[in-house]
N, C-alpha and C positions, 0 to 999 in steps of 0.2 A: 343426810336424807335428801332425796330429790322430790321434785314436784312433777306430777304426771297429769296429762289431759286424758280422759277416758270416755269411752262409749260403752254402754251396757244395756241390759234389759232388766226391768223390775219384775216383781212377781205377777203383775197384771199384764205383762207382755209389752209394756210401753218402753220405747227407747229413751234412755236418759244419758245426758252428757254432763261432764263437770271436771273438776280438778281435785286432786288429793295428794297429800304428802305421804311418801313411802320410800323405803330403801331401794326397792326394785319392783318389777312387775308382779312377782309373787306376793309382795306386801300390798300392792294395789288390789289384787284379787281377794286377799284375806279381808282387807278393810271393807271392800264393797260387799262381800258375802255377808258380813255382820250387819250390813244395812239392807240386806235383801236384794242386792243387785248382782246380776251375773255379768261378768266382764266380757266384752266383745273385743275391745282394742284399747291399748294404753300406749301413750307416746310421752317420752320425757320432755319437759319444757326447759328451755334455757332460763337462767335467772332473770334476764332482761324481760322475757315474755311474762314471767310471773309478776314482776314489778309493774309492768304496763297494765296487766289485767287488774291488779289490785287498785291502781289509780282509776281505771275505767269504772270499776264497781263503786268506788268511793264517790266518784263524780256523779254517777247515775243516782246514787242514794241521796246525795245532797240536792240534786235537781228535783227528785220526787218530794223531798221535804219542803223545798222552796215553793213548789207548785201547790202542795197540799196545805200550806199555811197561808195562802193568799185569801 
């Protein structure tokens, strides 16, 4: 299974971006449709990019927690 970055449009016409795990672009489209998002573009991510993004998200969450608990 791969990891993809995507850009799509939700039911309100708002542009949405994110990442999703899927076998291929067809799988990305199916996953997003179930969430009410229409796929515009999907790009496979290298494993290193996925790991870096996960670290960045975890770091940002820890920082928000630290600021919120002061």
